[in-house]
N, C-alpha and C positions, 0 to 999 in steps of 0.2 A: 847409862843404862836406864834410869828411871823415867825417861820421857817417852811419850807415845810416838810411834813411828810406823811407817807402812813400807813393806817390801816392794821393790820395783816389779813391774809386770815382766813378762817374758821379753818383750821388745826393749824394755828399759834396762834390763840386767845385762851388763857387759860380759858375764861369764856364760850366758846361755848361747848355745850354738843352734841356730835355726837353719834348716835346709833351704837352699836357694830355690828348690822345687816347690816350696809351699807358697801359696798366694797370700796376699795381705789379708784377704777375707778369712782364710783358714786360720791364720795366726790370731786374728781378732776373735774368732769363735773359740779357739783354745784358751785365750786369755779370759774371755767371758766365762767359760766353763770353770776354769780354775778359780776365778774371782768369786763366782757363785758358791763354790765348794769351800770358800773361806781361806784359800791358800795365801792370798795376799793381805789378809786382814790380821796383821800382827800388832795391833794396838793393845798392849798388855797394861794392866794396872801396875803401878810401881811395885807392890808387894810380890807380884808374880814375875817381875822382870829381873830375877836374880838366879844365881846358880842353885840348882836342885829345888826350884820352886814348885815343880810338878809334884814332888813328894808331899809337900804341904797341902797342895790342892787336892790330890787324890785321897790323902789320909782324912781330909775333912768330910768325906762322903762315906767313910768306912767305919763302922762301929762294931766292936767285939761283943759277941753274945755269950759264948761259952768257950772255955779253954780246959781241955783234959789231956792227959798223956796220950799223944798220938792222934788227937782230934781237936779241931777248932771250928767254931761256927761264928760267922760275921754277917752283918747286914750292910748292903750298899744301897744308898738312896740315889736314884737316877734323877739328877738335876742338870740344868742347861750347861754348866761348865764341863761336864764329862759326857755330853751327848753329841751325836753326829748330826748331820744336816737332815737326816730322815726322822729325827725325833726319838731316837732310842739310844741306849748305852753304846758309847763309842768302843770299837774293837780294841783300841789301844788302852782304854781304861779297863776293859775286861782283862787284858794281858797284865797290866800293872797290878790289879787286884789279885790275880792268880799268883803272880810272883810273890807278892807281900804275904798273902795268907799261906801259901805253900811253904815259904821260908819260916814263918812263925810256927807252923805245924811241925816241920822238921826239927826245929829247935826244941820242941817239947820232948824229943827223943835223943837228939845228938847233943852231947855236952859242949861246953864252951871251949874245951881243949882242942876242938876241931873246927876249922873254918869250912863253910859250905860254899861250893862252887856250883852254880846252876849250869848243868851240862845239856839239858834238853827241856823244852817246854812245848807241849802241844795243846791246842785249843780247838774245839769243834763248836762252831757257831750254829746252833740248832734253831733258835727262835730269838726274836728281839725282846728287850726289856724296855717298855715305853717310859716316857717322862713321868716323874713322880712315883714310879713303882718302887717298892722295896724288894730287893733281891737278896735272898738268903744264900750265903756261900758256905758250903760245908766242905771241910778238908779232912782227910784221914790218911794215915800212913798205910801204904800197900805193902811195902817191904823196907826194912832198914837193917843194914849189916855193918860190917867193919869199914867198908870203903864207899858205900852209897846208900842213899835213901830215896824212895819213890813215894810221891804224894799224889793222891787222886782228889780232884775237886769237882763239885757240881754247883751250878748256879741255878736257883729256882725262884720263880716269882712267889713272894710271900703269900699273897691272897689265894692263888689257885694252885700253888705247888707245881706249876708247869716248868718243865726243864728247859732252860734257855741255852746254857753253855756247859760244856764239860772240859776239863783240863787235866793234864798229867804232867808232873814236874819230876825230873831226876836230878838229884844233888849228889855231887861227889864230895867226899870228906877229905880235907887237906889238913894235916897236922899243923898247928900253929907253931911257927919257928920261935924258939926261945932266944932271947937276946943275951 
C-alpha cells in the first residue's frame, strides 16, 4: 500500500464497459475530462494510503472552538487537501465535517449508554468557501428525545459571516447491547 500508484484510465481498466457506439475521440475526451478533474491521480503520500486515513486528514483541518450542552462551534481551515478543482471547499469535506460535528453535538445530550446511528443527513450548498478561508461551523440540537436526536448546522465564513452551507442530521438512538 505505501507506494505511489496511478489508476488506469477508462480504456486501460478491464472492468470498465465502454459502448461500441462511442468513437475513440469521444472516449479520449471523457478520459481527458476525468483526468483533469483528478480522478486518475491517486498518488497518495504513505501516511494517507492506509485504512481510515481520511479521518486523520479531515480532522487536521477542524478545530473545536466551544462545546456546551446541545451546542458546538468549530473552525474549518480551507486548504488544498480538502478543496475541489474550483478552488473551494470540497462538498465531500463539507459532508464529513457535518457528520463529525453533528455527532459530537448529539453526544453532548445523548449518553454513552446509547449508540448513535446516522439516519439522515441533508446539506444545502449555498455558496462556496474559498481557499485559505476560515469557516465557522455552528451545531445545535433542534430536538432530542428517547429514540432520536436532530442537529442543525450552519457553515459561515469567519470574516464576513456569509452563510455557505446548512445541514441537518437525524440520529437514531440504539441501546448498547450488554455482553
